[in-house]
Structure formats: structure tokens, C-alpha cells
N, C-alpha and C positions, 0 to 999 in steps of 0.2 A: 504494500500499500504505500504511495507516495506522500509527501508531508501534506501537499494540499489537499489529497483524499482523507489524509487522517485529520486535518482540521475541519473538513467539511463533515466528516462522520461523526467527530465529536460535537461540533457546535449545532449541527440540525436535529441528528436523531439520538445525541447522547451516548456516552461511550457505554452503558449498562445495556444498549441493544447493538453496538456494535463489534463489540469483544465476547467470547467466552459463551457463546450460545448456539454456535455451529448453525446449520441449515435448517432451524424448526422456527415456524410460525405459531401463532395460538390464535384459535378462534371461537367462538361462542361464548355463552353466559358463565362458563365453568373454566375457560381458559383452557381449551382443549390444544394437545401438542400436534402438531401436524410435520411431517418432515417433508423437505423438499426435494424434488427431481429436476434436474436441468439438463434440457434436452442437450443445448451445446458444452458438449465435454470439454471443449477449450477455453471456456468464459474464465476468466481470471477469478482468483480467489476473493481478492479485494472486490470486486465488483459483484459476486455471490454475496458477499458480508454486506453491502450495500443494498442490493436488491431486496433480502430479506429484511432489511431492517427496515425498508420503506415498505414492505408488506404488512409487517407488523403494527406500523403506524396505522394503516388503513384498518387492519382487523381488530385492534384495540378499540376503534369508535364502537358508538351504540350501532352502528349498521354492520360491522363485523362481529358483535358480540350477540347478534341474532343469528349468526349464521349456523345452518344444520349441514351434518355430513349425510347424503341419503344416496343409497345403493340402486340398484337396478337401471343404471344408463342404459338409455338407448343405444348410446354408440360402445360397439365389442371393445375398442381400443383402451377403455377406462372402466377402472371397477366401481367408481361411484363419482358423484360432485358434490360441491359446496353449494348450498340452496340458501340467499340471503333473504327472500321475501320482500326484497324492495329494490327497485334500479340503483345503481352503483352510485354514489355520491363522488366518486374517483375517477375512474376511467373507463370507458366502454368496454375493453377487453381484459376486465381484472379476471386473474386466474381461478377458474371453476373445477377444471377437472383432475380427478383423483386416480393414480395409479396404484396397484397392488406392490407391494416390496416385501421381502422377508420379515415377518412379524407385524406387519400393520400396512399403512396407507401413507401415502406421500402424494403432495400437490404437484403437479406437472406444471413445467414452466416452459414453454416452448422456444425455440430460437428466435422466434419473429419476437417475442415478448420482450426478450432478456436482449436483444438488439434494440429496441425502442428504448429500453432503461439505460444501456450504455451510451446510447445518444444522449439523452436527458441527462445523465450521471455527469459527461463532460461539459455540458452547458453549465450544469449547476456547480460545478468544480470552479469553473471560469468566472461564475458569479458567486463566490461561496458566500461574502460578505453578505450580499443583498438577500441570498435566500435565506440565510440564517436571519437575516433583519426581519424576513415575510414570516417565520415560525415564530418570532418574538411578537409580533403585530398581532398573529392570530391569539398567541398566548394571553395579551393585554385585550383585545375584545372580547374575549372569553370570560374576564375577569370582572370583579365589583369594581374596578377603579374606572373603565371605560364610561359609565353613566354618570360619573360625577366630573368628567371633563367642563371645565368654564365652556360656556356657547361659543365665546371667542376664540377657542381652539378648533371649531367646527372644519374649517378649511384645512386644518393640518389632518384631519382623518376620512374627508370625502372629498372624491373628484366630480363634481356637479356636471352637468352638461346645461349651457347656457342659462347659470345662474350666478350672479356675483357672488362675493364675500358676502356682501352686508346681508344678500338674501339668506344665504346661508347660515349664517348666524341668528338672524332671526327665527329661521325654522330648526335651529339645532334640536331643541327638546323633542318635536315630533321627528326629525328623523333618527334621532339618538333610541327613542321609544320601539319604533319600528325596528330598527337593528337590534335591540337588546331582546325582541322576542323570539330570537333564533338563538340557536346552541350551535358553537363554530368547534371544529377540529382539526387538526393539523392536516394540511394536504399532501397528497404523494408528492414525490418530486417531479414525477410526470403532469403535474397541474401546473408546474412553472412553465413560461414561456415569454414570447415575446409578442407586441400588439404595434401597429402602425395607424395613423388617422389619415383619412384624406385630406385634411386642413393641413396637414404636416408632413408632407411626401420624404421620404428618406430618414425620419426620424423613427427610431424604435423605442419603446419603453419595455420593462420589465414588466410581467402580468404574472398573476395568478388567480385559480379558482379556489374559494374556501369551501368546503365541504360544511352542510348546517344542516339543521334538523327542527322541527318546531312540533311539539306535541299538537295533537289535533282531537282527542276527544278517544274512548273506547280502545285505549291502547294504540291508538294509528300514530306514525309517526312519519309523515311526508318528508323524504330529503330533497334537497337543492343545493344549489352552490352559489357562490356569491363571489362575483370578479373584484380584484382589487389590482392596483396600479403602482409600481413605485415612480413617482413622481417629485419632483422637487428636493430629491433626496430623502424621500420617505415613504412608506406604504400607506396608500389611502383606500376604503372601499372607493367603487367605481359604479356610478350611476346607471343602471342598465339599460336608461335611453340612450346611453352611447352604440346599443346593438340595435337600435331600432332604425327603420328610416325615417 
């Protein structure tokens, strides 16, 4: 593992996830352990470690804790699959297929998925400080400190579309009330990327999708994502109207 990878691993995932646990993920309400099998036998040990750490971040959310291992898969290539009951708030091709191994089961990571991870891990390592700041931002907006920010600080946490700072400050309490009605979870490293605006051709911003949920009666938890942008040296929630015509 290179120095930059080690820094990235410790800063974002925490050393407890990056070292000493091997290729094992934990899912379900009782933190069931599940081995990992990589199709790409040439994948570096350091990238395997980082991928497993990222999978654990996803699976330790409420979404992952609701996962169940189910047999009777229609695909004869696999012994079982993970069933989550809700669409993934992380990424569309989140691994679900289970293979049989001596003594149990293992989550199958295709080469296509590990290649996608490898590309995104290289991107994240090149922007390690900003990515680490992204995880810190998610931790802050999930805390009780976020609702207590002064109204005048709202422009530091929200990137509106066609709204002056004065209006943003005036509407700060309603915006905060809306945002704090959700629970936020650390994103997958695959949810970081770049975004450009037609008004600023050639200018790229770092971007992330933050997984979020909200209780909705009868135990139903609808999942969604909130976009965030690294703007003026700081992560901010991004007004979803940026994505509308």
C-alpha cells in the first residue's frame, strides 16, 4: 500500500476497517460475517482492502443492516444472493451474488466491479484531502451541531440555484428543517466524482451523492440520495434544481 493509499485509507475509512480484518464484510441486523471472493485474481491486496472497507461502510448503514441472505437463486452460477428489500442508495451494481466456498458462502466481486472501484480509488487518492473532508461533512450534517448553525452561515452549507445569499439566509430555518428530516450515511467511494455546469464550460467541481433515509410510518424507510458539491473550498448540499431543466 502506498503512502497516499495509506493516508486515504486511514483518513476516510479508519484504520480499524482497513487493517486486520481480511476480506470479510458484515451485513444484516446481527452483523453476519460474509467472506469476499474477487474474480480478478491479480487485483492488488491494497485495492482489495480498500474495496472491502468501502463495502463495509455501505453495509453498516440501516440499508445494509436489513439485508438477508437468500438461497434459491435462479442463476445456477451462484448459491444465493443478498436481498436488501429496498433500492440501493449507494450504486446500482452493488454486489449481491453469493458463491459457495468450503465451509460457507462468499460475496462475489466481478472483475467489472473491481475495475470500476480501482478507477474510483485512484480518483479518490488523487483528491484525498477533499474526499476526507466529504466524509467529515456527512458526519457534521448528521450531528446535532448542524441544526444549530447561525442563519448567516447557511451559504457555507448550501449551494442554491438562482438564489442570492440574502434570500438563503432568510430561508435558512426552513432549509435546515427540511434537510434535518433525513438521516445521512457515509457514501461509497464510488459516489464521488466531478460535475460541470453549462454556465462554466471547462470548470469541474468535486461532487458526491450522500445516501439518506427518512422514516415513513409502518416501519417503511424510503431511501434517497442528496447531492453535494465542493465549492469555494467547502462541501455544501446542492440544490436539486441544478439537475432540472
